[in-house]
C-alpha positions in Angstrom: 0.0 0.0 0.0 1.7 3.2 -1.2 0.9 6.2 1.0 1.3 9.8 0.1 3.7 11.8 2.2 2.0 13.6 5.1 1.6 17.4 4.4 2.8 17.9 7.9 6.1 16.0 7.3 9.5 17.3 8.5 12.8 16.5 6.7 15.1 14.0 8.5 17.8 16.0 10.3 21.5 15.4 10.3 22.1 13.5 13.5 25.4 13.5 15.4 27.6 10.5 15.8 27.1 8.8 19.2 30.2 7.1 20.3 29.5 3.5 21.3 26.6 3.0 18.8 27.0 1.1 15.5 23.9 0.8 13.3 23.2 -1.7 10.6 20.1 -2.7 8.5 19.1 -5.7 6.4 16.0 -7.3 4.8 14.4 -10.2 6.6 11.4 -10.3 4.3 8.6 -10.1 6.9 6.4 -8.6 4.2 6.6 -8.5 0.4 8.2 -5.1 0.3 11.6 -4.8 -1.3 13.4 -2.8 1.3 15.3 -3.3 4.6 12.9 -4.2 7.4 15.4 -4.9 10.2 17.4 -2.4 12.2 20.3 -3.5 14.5 22.2 -1.3 16.9 25.4 -2.7 18.5 26.2 -0.9 21.8 29.4 -0.5 23.7 30.0 -2.6 26.8 28.6 -1.0 29.9 25.9 0.9 28.0 23.0 1.8 30.4 19.4 1.3 29.3 16.0 2.5 30.4 12.6 1.8 28.9 8.9 2.4 29.0 6.4 0.0 27.5 2.8 -0.3 26.6 0.3 -1.0 29.4 -1.8 -3.2 27.0 -2.9 -6.5 28.5 -2.3 -8.1 25.1 1.4 -7.0 24.8 3.7 -8.8 22.5 6.4 -11.2 23.7 9.0 -8.5 22.8 7.4 -6.1 25.3 7.1 -8.8 27.9 10.7 -9.8 27.6 11.7 -6.1 27.5 10.0 -5.5 30.8 11.8 -8.5 32.3 15.2 -7.4 31.0 15.1 -3.7 31.8 15.7 -4.0 35.5 19.3 -5.3 35.0 20.1 -1.9 33.5 22.6 -2.8 30.8 22.4 -3.3 27.0 24.7 -4.5 24.3 22.3 -4.6 21.3 18.9 -3.6 19.9 17.1 -5.3 17.0 13.9 -4.1 15.5 11.7 -6.0 13.1 9.1 -4.2 10.8 6.1 -5.8 9.1 5.1 -8.3 11.8 4.3 -7.2 15.4 4.5 -10.8 16.7 1.7 -9.9 19.1 -1.1 -12.4 20.1 1.1 -15.3 18.9 1.5 -17.3 22.1 4.4 -19.6 22.7 5.5 -19.5 19.1 6.0 -15.7 19.2 8.0 -16.0 22.5 10.2 -18.8 21.0 10.9 -16.6 17.9 12.1 -13.7 20.2 14.2 -16.0 22.3 15.8 -17.3 19.2 16.7 -13.8 18.1 18.1 -12.9 21.5 20.2 -16.0 21.7 21.5 -15.6 18.2 22.6 -12.0 18.8 24.0 -12.7 22.2 26.1 -15.5 20.9 27.5 -13.3 18.1 28.4 -10.5 20.5 29.5 -12.7 23.4 27.1 -11.0 25.9 24.3 -12.0 28.2 21.0 -12.6 26.6 19.3 -10.1 29.0 21.4 -7.4 27.3 19.7 -7.9 23.9 16.5 -6.0 23.4 14.0 -6.8 20.6 11.0 -4.9 19.2 8.6 -5.8 16.4 5.9 -3.8 14.7 3.3 -4.5 12.1 0.3 -6.9 11.7 -1.0 -8.5 14.9 -1.7 -12.2 15.2 0.9 -13.7 12.9 3.8 -15.5 14.5 7.2 -14.2 13.5 8.7 -16.8 11.1 11.7 -18.3 12.8 13.5 -19.0 9.5 13.2 -15.4 8.3 14.2 -14.2 11.8 17.3 -16.3 11.7 18.4 -15.4 8.2 17.6 -11.7 8.9 19.8 -11.6 12.0 22.6 -13.3 10.0 22.3 -10.7 7.3 22.2 -7.7 9.6 25.2 -8.9 11.6 27.2 -9.1 8.4 26.0 -5.8 7.0 28.1 -2.7 6.7 27.5 0.0 9.3 24.8 2.6 8.1 23.6 6.0 9.1 20.7 7.2 11.2 18.2 7.7 8.4 18.7 4.2 7.0 18.1 2.7 10.5 15.0 4.9 11.0 13.5 4.1 7.6 13.8 0.4 8.1 11.5 0.3 11.1 8.6 2.1 9.4 5.2 0.6 8.5 2.5 3.0 7.5 4.8 5.9 8.2 5.0 8.4 5.3 8.2 10.0 6.4 11.3 9.0 8.4 11.4 10.6 11.9 14.5 11.7 13.9 15.7 14.4 16.2 18.7 15.4 18.3 19.6 17.7 21.2 22.7 18.3 23.3 23.7 19.4 26.8 26.7 20.7 28.7 27.5 18.7 31.7 30.1 20.9 33.3 32.8 21.2 30.6 31.6 18.1 28.8 29.2 18.3 25.8 27.0 15.3 25.5 24.8 14.5 22.4 21.4 12.9 22.3 19.9 11.4 19.0 16.8 9.4 18.4 14.5 8.0 15.8 10.9 6.8 16.0 8.1 5.2 14.1 4.4 5.6 14.5 1.5 6.8 12.5 -1.7 4.9 13.6 -2.8 3.0 16.7 -1.5 5.9 18.7 -2.9 6.7 22.1 -0.9 7.3 25.3 -0.9 4.5 27.7 2.8 5.0 28.0 4.4 5.6 24.6 2.4 4.2 21.7 5.1 3.7 19.1 8.6 2.4 18.7 11.2 5.0 19.7 14.9 4.7 20.4 17.1 7.3 21.9 20.9 7.2 22.2 23.3 9.4 24.1 27.1 9.3 24.8 26.4 10.7 28.4 27.3 8.5 31.4 24.2 8.0 33.5 23.5 5.3 36.1 20.7 3.0 35.0 18.3 3.7 37.8 18.6 7.5 37.3 18.3 7.0 33.6 15.0 5.1 34.1 13.7 7.8 36.4 14.4 10.6 33.9 12.9 8.7 31.0 9.8 7.8 32.9 9.4 11.5 33.9 10.0 12.7 30.3 7.6 10.2 28.9 4.7 11.6 31.0 5.2 15.0 29.4 5.8 13.8 25.8 4.9 10.3 24.5 2.1 10.0 26.9 0.7 13.3 25.8 0.0 12.4 22.1 -2.9 10.6 20.4 -3.9 10.0 16.8 -6.9 7.6 17.2 -7.3 6.7 20.9 -6.0 3.1 20.3 -3.0 1.8 22.3 -0.7 -0.6 20.5 0.3 -4.0 21.8 4.0 -3.3 20.9 4.7 0.3 22.2 8.3 0.7 23.4 10.7 3.6 24.0 14.2 2.7 24.9 17.0 5.0 26.0 20.6 3.9 25.7 23.5 5.8 27.4 27.0 4.6 26.3 29.0 6.7 28.7 31.6 7.5 26.1 31.4 11.3 26.5 33.5 10.9 29.7 31.4 13.0 32.1 31.2 12.1 35.7 28.2 9.6 35.8 24.9 11.2 36.7 23.2 9.3 39.5 20.8 11.9 41.1 19.0 15.2 40.5 21.5 16.9 42.7 24.4 16.0 40.4 25.9 18.8 38.4 24.5 18.7 34.9 21.5 16.5 35.7 19.0 19.3 35.1 20.7 20.2 31.8 20.6 16.6 30.6 17.0 16.1 31.6 16.0 19.3 29.7 17.7 18.0 26.6 16.1 14.6 27.0 12.6 16.1 27.5 13.0 18.3 24.4 14.1 15.4 22.3 11.2 13.2 23.6 8.7 16.0 22.7 10.1 16.5 19.3 9.9 12.8 18.5 6.4 12.5 19.9 5.2 15.4 17.9 6.7 13.9 14.7 4.5 10.9 15.2 1.4 13.1 15.4 2.5 15.0 12.3 2.4 11.6 10.5 -1.0 10.6 11.9 -2.8 8.4 9.4 -4.7 10.7 7.1 -3.6 13.8 9.0 -3.9 17.3 7.4 -3.6 19.4 10.6 -1.4 19.3 13.7 -3.3 20.2 16.8 -1.9 21.5 20.1 -4.3 21.5 23.1 -3.2 23.6 26.1 -5.2 23.1 29.3 -4.8 25.4 32.2 -6.7 26.1 35.4 -7.4 22.4 36.1 -7.5 20.8 39.6 -4.0 19.4 39.0 -1.6 18.5 36.2 -2.9 14.9 35.9 -6.5 16.2 35.6 -5.4 18.7 33.0 -3.8 16.0 30.9 -6.8 13.7 31.1 -9.1 16.6 30.0 -6.7 17.5 27.2 -6.7 13.9 26.0 -10.5 13.8 26.1 -10.6 16.7 23.7 -7.8 15.2 21.6 -9.6 11.9 21.2 -13.0 13.3 20.4 -13.9 12.4 16.8 -16.3 15.4 16.8 -13.6 17.8 17.7 -11.1 16.2 15.3 -13.5 16.3 12.4 -14.5 19.9 13.1 -10.9 20.9 12.9 -10.5 18.9 9.7 -13.4 21.0 8.3 -12.1 24.3 9.6 -15.1 24.6 11.9 -14.6 26.6 15.1 -17.3 24.5 16.9 -16.2 25.2 20.4 -19.4 23.5 21.7 -17.7 20.2 20.8 -14.8 21.2 23.1 -17.2 21.9 25.9 -18.7 18.4 25.4 -15.2 16.8 25.5 -14.3 18.6 28.7 -17.6 17.6 30.3 -17.2 13.9 29.5 -13.7 13.6 30.8 -14.8 12.7 34.3 -12.6 15.4 35.8 -13.4 18.3 38.1 -14.9 21.2 36.0 -17.2 24.1 36.5 -19.3 25.0 33.5 -19.6 28.6 34.6 -15.8 29.1 34.8 -14.8 27.4 31.6 -13.1 29.4 28.8 -12.2 28.2 25.3 -10.1 29.7 22.6 -8.6 29.0 19.2 -5.3 30.3 17.9 -5.0 33.0 20.7 -8.6 34.2 20.3 -11.1 33.5 23.1 -14.5 32.3 21.9 -16.0 31.8 25.3 -15.1 33.0 28.8 -16.4 32.1 32.2 -19.1 29.7 30.8 -20.6 31.8 28.1 -19.8 33.1 24.6 -18.1 36.5 24.4 -20.5 39.2 23.3 -17.9 40.7 20.9 -16.6 37.4 19.7 -15.3 37.7 16.1 -15.0 34.3 14.4 -13.0 35.7 11.4 -9.5 35.4 13.0 -10.4 32.0 14.3 -11.6 30.8 10.9 -8.4 32.1 9.4 -6.3 30.2 12.0 -8.2 27.0 11.3 -7.2 27.3 7.6 -3.6 26.6 8.6 -1.8 23.4 9.3 -0.8 24.1 12.9 -3.8 24.6 15.2 -4.0 25.6 18.8 -6.9 25.1 21.2 -6.8 26.8 24.6 -9.0 25.6 27.5 -9.0 27.2 30.9 -11.0 25.4 33.7 -10.7 28.3 36.1 -10.6 26.1 39.2 -7.0 25.4 40.0 -3.3 25.6 39.0 -3.1 22.3 37.0 -1.8 22.5 33.4 -0.9 20.2 30.6 -0.3 20.3 26.8 -1.3 17.4 24.5 -0.9 17.0 20.8 -3.1 15.3 18.2 -4.2 15.6 14.6 -7.4 16.0 12.7 -9.6 13.0 11.6 -10.1 12.8 7.8 -11.3 10.3 5.2 -7.7 9.3 4.7 -7.6 7.6 8.1 -10.5 5.4 7.1 -8.9 4.6 3.7 -5.5 3.5 5.2 -7.0 1.3 7.9 -9.7 -0.3 5.8 -7.0 -1.5 3.5 -4.2 -2.1 6.1 -3.7 -5.9 5.6 -4.0 -6.0 1.9 
């Protein structure tokens, strides 16, 4: 299925080299496409790892094993399959992942717990062991490649390849962060809702790396939605090779910890927003800023209620400033709200304040704003200090066309 490039696409950036990371790609042939569908990252000994995974009760074996492995805190390799999610495949799916892990661990001479595997694609089809074996053999023998090739190989319905980078100064030491991500549909935050991989040359202790990733996730990957559906395979992994030579970060009090976290959070948000910009059938990128809620968690839930509303999303697709649909979405969220304190605006223009339409409301600037590709909705609850920002896209006929034809 050939998909047109999203009108919201961003060019793939030039990402910095991360010392301690070697990338390779190969073709395992999990689908009929004639392209690489396997990405491999070899990581330096001692690389720290952190991860967040889907909360789906029907998670893939790759996710289950990742959850089991992440606690030991170290990684030597990452391997990502595209075209087959290997989810809902029972013991056969688990055996396929174990085979991959043992094959890679044997080649690198490392513990099997240090090999992380992800898969993405159609649910309910066991990963073919023969293709998995030959794919691993091919990727281990492949020449090293660049970031864009590695990111392209893991795509499915993605219409553009997604990557980003940031940096931070830890005292006198500059550290780099680079990442790539795939995701376009089945995107709703119940942790991450996509496959994303971040690499840094900073030295960070595993437990603190996990703490920072979990915190950054709550303000990035868990603040996006395309369709309200949480995948069985969602994974975000963060690898820190320690090759920059900084004094290892172990706590928030350490010099440079705040700077590193700020860079990590920025990178996570950029990657998360790229997924929304490639939402299946998307024509508009929507930022929803919620303020005045009971607390931050409540604000996030209200924002997601708005972002997941088909009525709000179709109104934006049609350029209709139907703020009544936003009122509806706030009211159904199950969070504290006071109708007579609620204010709603579009693109910096308030349409309603304190529970009623503004007498001098001029819809012209709002209509003009909604003609653009980047849309902002402001909601103020007027009852507290809670705030959150979430991101989504509009809902168009394109989403139906892509998903009605997904398995063909």
